[in-house]
N, C-alpha and C positions, 0 to 999 in steps of 0.2 A: 892331213886329212883324217877325219874321224873314222873309226872302224865300225862297219855295220854288222859284220858277222865274225864270230870266233868259232872255228871248228876244232873241237877237242877230241883227241884220240888217245885213250889209254893203251899202252903197249907193254906186253911182257913176253919176251922170247918170241918175237914175231919176225925173225929174219927172213922167213920164206914168203911172207905176204905183205909186209909193211911198205916196201918200196912201191909195189903196184898200187896199193891203196892211196899212198901219198901222191903219186903221179896222177891218179884219177881225180883226187880232190883238188889238187893244184890246177890241173887243166880246166876243171869245171869252174873254179873261181876266176879264172882268166876271162870267162864269158860274162861275169857279173859286172854291172855298171857301178860298183861301189868297192870300197876298200874292205879287205877281209884278211884274217890271219888264221894260220894253222898252228895249234898248240899240241904237241905230242908230249905225253908224260910217260917216260921210260920207267916202268915200275920195277927197277932192280934186275933188268935182264942180264942173263949170263951167257947168251949166245952172241951172234953178230949184230944184234939190233943197235947197240950204241955206235958201232962203226958206220952202219948204214945211215944213221941220223947225222953223224958228223959230216959224212960225204954229201948228203942231200941238203944240209943247211947252207952249204956254199952255193948251191944251185937254185935254191928256193928262197927268195928274199922274205916271203911271208911266213916262213916256217920258224917257229920258236920251239925249243926243247927244254923240258924240265926233267930232272933225274932224281929218282929215289935210290938211295944207296942199297937198300934191301927191298925185296918184294913185300909190299904192304897191303895189297888188295885193290881190286878195281874200284871199290867205293872211295878209297882215299885218293886214288889217281884222278878220278873224275872230280871229286871235291876240290882238289888242289888246282885242277885245270880251270874250273869255274871261278875259283877265287882270283886267278890271274887273268881271266878273260877281259879283253878291252872292248869287245864289240857290243852294240846295242842288243843284238840277239846272239845266242850261243847254241850250238848244236854239238852233241857228242855222238860219235859213232864208233863201232868196233873196228879194230885194226885189221881184221880179216876181210873187210869190205863186203860182208854178207848182204848189206843193204847198199845199193849204189848211191853215190853222192847226188846223182841226178834227181832223186826223190825230193831234193830240196825245192824243186820247182813248185810242187803242191804245198809244201810247208810254208814257203814264202807267201803264197796267196792266202793261206789261213791266217798268218800274222797280219797281213794287210787288211783282213776282214775283222780284226780285233782280238784274235786269240792271244793268250798269254803263255800257254803251254801246249805243245803239239807233240804227239808221240806216234811212232809207227806201229802198225798192227799186221800180223800175219794171218789174222782170223776174221777179217771183215770181208764182205763181198767186194770183189775187185782186187784183192790181194793175189799175187802170183808167186807160187813157190816153185822155183826152178829146180832145186834139189832138196827134198825133205830130210828132216832129221831121221836117224835110225828109230825103229819102233820103240825101243826102251826109253830113249830120250823124249819122244813124243808123249808117252804115257806118264813119265815123270813130270814133264812140263805141264800137262793137263791137271794132274793132281796138285802140283804146286800152285797153279793159278787159282783153282777152286778153293784150296785151303786158305790162301791169302785173302780171297774175297770174303770168306766166312769170318776169318779172324779180324780183318781190318775194315770191312765194309767197302771194299774197292769195287768199282763197276767197270773199270777198263778191261778190255778183252785181251790185252797183250802187254802188260806193264813191264815184262822183262826182255822185250826186244831192244837190242842195242842201237837205237837210232831215236834220239829224243832232243827236243829243242825248247827253249824258254826265252822269255824276256830276261836278259842277263841280270838286271837289277833284282827281279823276283828270284831267280836262281841263286844269286849270291846270298839272299836272306834265308832261303829254304835250306840250301846245302850247308850253310854255317851251323845249322842245328843237327845235321845228320851224324849219327853215331855208328851206324853199321858200315863196316869196311869191305865185307864180302859181297856176293851177288844180291843179298837182301837189301842193299842200299836203295835199289829201285823201288821196292815196296815201301820203304820208309819215306822216300820222297813223295810217292803218290799219296800216302796217308797224310803227310804233312800238308800237301796241296789241298787235299779234301778238307782238312780242318780249317784251312784259310778260306775256304769257299771258292777256290780257283777252279774253273771248269777246264778239264783236260780234253783237248780235241784229239781224236784218233783218226788216222788216215791209213788206207790200205797201201801196201808197198810191194815191190818185187823183192824177193829174198831167196837166198840159197844157203844151205847148210855147208859149213866149212869145217873139215876135220882138223883137230889139233892133237898131236901125239901126247901132249902133257895133260890131257883131260882126265878127270877122276872117273873111276868106275861108277856106274849108276847107283849101286848100293851105298858106297861111301858118300856119294853126292847127296843121297836122300837123308842119310844120318846127319850130315853137316847142315843140310837145309832145315831139318826139324829143330836142331839145336839153335840155329841162328834165329829162326822164327819165334821160338820160345823167348829168346833174349829180347827180340824186338817187341814182342807183346808186353814184356815187363817195362821196356823203355817207354813205350807209348801209352801204357795203361789200357790196352784194348782199343776199342773204337773211340 
């Protein structure tokens, strides 16, 4: 049977949350009238993530696992997942489950109506924030979005929310060109879709902030962000 949907989950040191997320995704896919797969990319985890994936693989027939020997960045993890995706459509979501799998209901309808790329937004009317980010993260995120809009001519309200879906054939073409391996890969993808004339549909979602102890301090995050955006600007040549 051909696969309709590939769910791609990049994971790095997610032993505390990954099992719950995978159980939620797998249970949701049980309700769908088509074949689907779950593809987890273990991006060089050093905690109990690999063991969790080995155990769950025996219980979840639709689960496939890819492993990076060293931590290489979320951008490469998603890129590798999309390269290996077998579904007609592909969705990538964060391993922390900050956006529930059930949001796929609305995404599915958007694709049925002709969309080729659909992304989640926390900033549209109808979005529901169950647990907001800390103030420093919100300020940093707002500045980041505004800077990216100015640098790359983007119009999406929330291009860095970790819940995005594409026609897989389109995604394979676009992600094959992606050079950024850190969190700026999302911006590069949106810029490349814009250059191709692909309309990106945004949908409001339910979202909750999930803390992760390994997160970088806001100041270091800002410095890395600016450096990455400068490199992306050179890569794309501006707008």
